[in-house]
C-alpha positions in Angstrom: -47.3 5.9 78.8 -46.1 8.6 76.4 -42.9 9.0 78.5 -42.3 5.3 78.4 -42.5 5.1 74.6 -40.2 8.2 74.4 -37.7 6.3 76.7 -37.8 3.3 74.5 -37.1 5.3 71.4 -34.1 7.0 73.1 -32.7 3.7 74.2 -33.2 2.0 70.9 -29.7 2.7 69.5 -28.2 1.0 72.5 -30.1 -2.2 72.5 -31.3 -4.8 70.0 -33.9 -3.1 67.8 -37.5 -3.9 68.7 -39.1 -5.3 65.6 -42.6 -5.0 66.7 -43.7 -2.1 69.0 -46.8 -2.5 71.1 -49.3 0.2 70.2 -51.2 1.0 73.4 -54.5 2.7 72.5 -56.7 4.7 74.7 -60.1 3.1 75.4 -63.1 4.1 77.4 -64.0 1.9 80.4 -67.5 0.4 80.6 -69.3 -2.1 82.9 -67.7 -5.0 81.0 -64.2 -4.1 82.3 -65.4 -5.0 85.8 -63.6 -1.9 87.1 -60.2 -3.1 85.8 -57.6 -0.5 84.8 -54.7 -0.8 82.5 -51.2 -0.9 83.9 -47.8 -1.3 82.3 -44.1 -1.8 83.3 -40.9 -2.7 81.6 -37.4 -4.2 82.3 -34.2 -4.2 80.3 -32.5 -7.0 82.3 -33.1 -10.0 80.2 -32.5 -11.4 76.7 -30.5 -8.2 75.9 -33.6 -6.2 75.1 -36.6 -4.4 76.5 -39.5 -6.3 77.9 -42.9 -4.5 78.2 -45.7 -6.0 80.2 -49.2 -4.5 79.9 -52.3 -5.8 81.6 -55.7 -5.1 83.1 -56.2 -5.5 86.9 -58.4 -3.9 89.5 -55.4 -2.5 91.4 -51.7 -1.6 90.9 -50.8 -4.2 93.6 -52.6 -7.0 91.7 -50.8 -6.0 88.5 -47.4 -5.7 90.2 -47.8 -9.2 91.6 -48.4 -10.7 88.1 -45.7 -8.6 86.5 -43.1 -9.5 89.1 -43.8 -13.2 88.5 -43.4 -12.8 84.8 -40.1 -10.9 85.1 -38.8 -13.4 87.6 -39.6 -16.3 85.3 -38.2 -14.5 82.3 -35.0 -14.1 84.3 -34.8 -17.8 84.8 -35.2 -18.5 81.1 -32.6 -15.9 80.3 -30.0 -17.6 82.6 -30.8 -21.1 81.3 -30.7 -20.1 77.6 -27.7 -17.8 77.6 -24.8 -18.9 75.4 -22.5 -16.1 76.4 -22.6 -16.1 80.2 -22.2 -18.6 83.0 -24.3 -18.2 86.2 -23.3 -19.5 89.6 -25.0 -22.8 90.4 -26.6 -23.1 87.0 -25.8 -25.4 84.1 -26.9 -23.6 81.0 -26.3 -23.5 77.2 -23.0 -21.7 77.9 -21.7 -24.6 79.9 -23.0 -27.1 77.3 -20.9 -25.2 74.7 -17.7 -25.2 76.9 -14.8 -27.4 76.3 -13.0 -29.3 79.0 -9.7 -30.8 78.0 -10.7 -30.3 74.3 -14.0 -32.1 74.6 -17.6 -31.2 75.5 -18.7 -32.8 78.7 -22.1 -34.4 79.4 -24.1 -31.7 81.2 -27.1 -32.4 83.4 -29.5 -29.5 82.8 -32.9 -28.1 83.8 -35.8 -29.8 82.0 -36.7 -26.4 80.4 -33.4 -26.7 78.4 -34.2 -30.2 77.3 -37.7 -29.3 76.1 -36.5 -26.2 74.2 -33.7 -28.2 72.5 -36.1 -30.9 71.5 -38.5 -28.4 70.0 -35.6 -26.7 68.2 -34.6 -30.0 66.7 -38.2 -30.7 65.6 -38.2 -27.3 63.9 -34.9 -28.1 62.2 -36.5 -31.0 60.4 -39.8 -29.2 59.8 -37.9 -26.4 58.0 -35.6 -28.7 56.2 -32.5 -27.6 58.1 -33.0 -23.9 57.6 -33.6 -23.2 61.3 -30.5 -24.9 62.8 -29.4 -24.2 66.4 -26.3 -26.3 65.7 -24.8 -23.4 63.6 -23.0 -21.9 66.6 -19.6 -22.3 65.1 -20.6 -20.2 62.0 -22.7 -17.7 63.9 -20.0 -17.1 66.5 -17.6 -16.0 63.7 -20.2 -13.5 62.4 -20.8 -12.4 66.0 -17.1 -11.7 66.6 -16.6 -9.8 63.4 -19.8 -7.9 63.8 -18.8 -6.8 67.3 -15.4 -5.6 66.1 -17.0 -3.8 63.2 -19.5 -2.0 65.4 -16.9 -1.1 68.1 -14.2 -0.1 65.6 -15.8 0.8 62.2 -12.4 1.5 60.6 -11.4 -2.2 61.3 -14.7 -3.7 60.0 -14.3 -6.7 57.8 -16.1 -9.9 56.8 -15.3 -13.4 58.2 -13.0 -15.1 55.7 -15.1 -17.6 53.6 -12.5 -20.4 54.3 -13.1 -20.0 58.0 -16.9 -20.0 57.6 -16.7 -23.1 55.4 -14.5 -24.9 58.0 -16.9 -23.9 60.7 -19.9 -25.2 58.7 -18.4 -28.7 58.9 -19.4 -28.7 62.6 -23.2 -27.9 62.4 -24.7 -31.4 62.4 -27.6 -31.3 64.8 -27.5 -35.1 65.3 -24.3 -34.6 67.2 -26.4 -32.9 69.9 -27.2 -35.9 72.0 -30.1 -35.6 74.4 -30.8 -38.1 77.1 -34.4 -37.3 78.1 -34.5 -39.8 81.0 -31.5 -38.3 82.7 -31.9 -34.7 81.4 -28.4 -34.6 79.9 -27.0 -32.9 76.8 -23.7 -33.8 75.1 -22.2 -32.3 72.0 -20.1 -35.1 70.5 -18.3 -32.8 68.0 -15.7 -30.7 69.9 -15.9 -27.9 67.3 -19.7 -27.7 67.5 -21.6 -25.1 69.6 -25.2 -24.2 70.0 -26.8 -20.8 69.1 -30.5 -20.6 70.0 -31.1 -17.0 69.0 -33.7 -18.0 66.4 -36.0 -19.7 68.9 -35.1 -19.4 72.6 -36.7 -16.0 73.3 -40.0 -16.9 71.6 -40.0 -20.3 73.2 -39.5 -18.7 76.7 -42.3 -16.2 76.0 -44.7 -18.9 75.1 -43.9 -21.0 78.2 -44.6 -18.0 80.4 -47.8 -17.2 78.5 -49.0 -20.8 78.9 -48.3 -20.6 82.6 -50.4 -17.5 83.0 -53.3 -19.2 81.0 -53.1 -22.2 83.2 -53.5 -20.0 86.3 -56.5 -18.3 84.7 -54.7 -15.0 84.2 -55.9 -13.1 81.2 -56.0 -9.5 79.8 -52.2 -9.2 79.4 -49.8 -8.7 76.5 -46.0 -9.4 76.7 -43.5 -7.7 74.3 -40.1 -9.2 74.8 -37.9 -7.3 72.3 -40.5 -7.5 69.6 -41.7 -11.0 70.4 -45.3 -10.1 71.2 -47.7 -12.6 72.9 -51.3 -11.7 73.9 -52.9 -13.5 76.7 -56.6 -12.9 76.2 -58.0 -9.5 75.2 -57.9 -6.0 76.5 -60.1 -5.1 79.4 -63.0 -4.1 77.2 -62.9 -7.5 75.3 -61.3 -6.1 72.2 -58.0 -7.5 70.7 -54.7 -5.9 71.5 -53.5 -3.6 68.7 -49.8 -4.0 67.7 -47.9 -2.3 64.9 -45.2 -3.7 62.7 -42.3 -1.3 62.4 -41.3 0.1 59.0 -37.6 -0.7 58.4 -37.3 2.6 56.6 -39.0 4.6 59.4 -42.3 6.4 59.0 -45.7 4.8 59.5 -46.1 1.2 60.7 -46.3 -1.3 57.9 -49.4 -3.0 59.4 -51.6 -2.9 62.4 -52.9 -6.2 63.8 -55.5 -7.2 66.4 -54.2 -10.0 68.6 -56.1 -12.1 71.1 -54.3 -15.2 72.4 -51.9 -14.8 69.5 -48.2 -14.1 68.9 -46.4 -11.9 66.5 -42.7 -12.1 65.7 -40.7 -10.2 63.1 -37.2 -11.0 61.8 -35.5 -8.1 60.0 -32.3 -7.2 58.3 -32.3 -3.8 60.0 -32.1 -5.2 63.5 -28.5 -6.2 64.1 -25.9 -5.3 61.5 -22.6 -3.6 60.8 -21.0 -1.9 57.8 -18.1 -3.1 55.7 -17.0 -0.8 52.9 -20.3 1.0 53.2 -22.5 -2.1 52.9 -24.6 -3.4 55.8 -24.3 -7.0 56.8 -27.1 -8.2 59.1 -27.2 -11.2 61.6 -29.6 -13.6 59.8 -27.2 -16.1 58.2 -28.2 -18.5 55.5 -27.0 -22.0 56.3 -26.1 -22.7 52.7 -24.3 -19.5 51.6 -23.0 -18.8 55.1 -23.7 -15.2 54.4 -26.5 -12.8 55.5 -29.7 -13.8 53.7 -30.8 -11.4 50.9 -34.2 -10.4 49.4 -36.2 -9.2 52.4 -36.2 -6.3 54.8 -38.4 -8.2 57.2 -40.6 -11.2 57.6 -43.4 -11.3 60.2 -45.3 -14.3 61.5 -48.5 -14.4 63.5 -49.8 -17.6 65.1 -50.8 -18.9 68.6 -47.3 -20.2 69.6 -44.6 -17.6 70.1 -41.8 -20.2 69.8 -43.2 -21.3 66.4 -43.5 -17.7 65.3 -39.9 -17.0 66.3 -38.5 -20.1 64.4 -40.7 -19.6 61.3 -39.8 -15.9 60.9 -36.1 -16.8 60.8 -36.7 -19.7 58.4 -38.9 -17.7 56.0 -36.3 -14.9 56.0 -33.8 -17.4 54.6 -36.0 -18.8 51.9 -37.2 -17.4 48.6 -40.8 -16.1 48.6 -41.9 -19.1 46.6 -40.2 -21.5 49.0 -41.5 -19.7 52.0 -45.1 -19.8 50.7 -44.7 -23.6 50.4 -43.2 -24.0 53.8 -45.9 -22.0 55.7 -48.6 -24.2 54.1 -47.3 -26.9 56.5 -48.4 -24.7 59.5 -52.1 -24.1 59.1 -52.2 -22.0 62.3 -49.5 -19.5 61.0 -49.8 -16.5 58.7 -47.0 -14.3 57.3 -46.1 -11.0 55.7 -42.9 -10.6 53.7 -41.4 -7.1 53.0 -39.0 -7.3 50.0 -35.9 -5.1 49.6 -37.9 -2.8 47.3 -40.7 -2.4 49.9 -43.2 -4.7 48.3 -45.4 -6.5 50.8 -46.7 -10.0 50.2 -49.1 -11.9 52.5 -50.5 -15.3 53.1 -54.2 -15.5 52.5 -55.2 -15.4 56.2 -53.0 -12.4 57.2 -55.7 -9.8 56.5 -58.0 -11.5 59.0 -55.7 -10.0 61.7 -55.3 -6.5 60.2 -57.2 -3.6 61.8 
């Protein structure tokens, strides 16, 4: 395991930064483990990040069978939810975003796309429009400028505000028309595109976790690029211990014990580039059209990984006072904010999870 963590650290600069790093602790085995051992594996193939799977099974073969199923399913969600790549024989978000003769076509898609989009739309209204998957026109501008800035730092610049403002005119989520009966999606604004980066990964992780639970599989924890979801407990019945990374390096900000819970962190230190010596990160406020300011990171713990993913982004874009009010609407969720000066603020129930 030590070599695995070393490998993750070495590869960190080449991939999306993992916000939450699974802290695997040594434990003694007793009769209650029923002779199960701890196994782990990882992949870098999906969602442009590292996925780590850790679980307790009696044999390596039994663990491998579960892990292979998880990885296969994760690959399916990756292909369905990709906005940058087409895949042969698959209608996905990329094909929904495409124009044909200047218009978006009506696309018949897998039900897993329909369900995710419906949930994203629900979260749009629950967050008063802060978490908006219809902001693709704005976010794609930032993505393009960020890519140029990272590849060629001497040419780094900000997207012109007039372009951002023009793009913001095409972010109306009601122009994403979903026909549930026929499983079709149509974007009725030709200049509109979807970007599901604030919710798709967490939603996919939750779907996979629920599938494992329905099969009676327990004693696993999934870490998909910092989206952590525990299915049950460790082999000895104790919660999984996870640590929240310090944006400035050094010791972890907090250690949590998770059993059947999710933990997701959004941070300004994850994806960014420099313009004139100033960093500009990827979490864009829907009103200012600029990277949100005030926090280094926001972490959310709750049962549902999709909810945790969406909430962590929404809370990052709100003031602390606004965020405190919003999270009251989600009784199952707790949060920790880390301000730019390093100050940590918690909801009342956060400390119930701390080790």
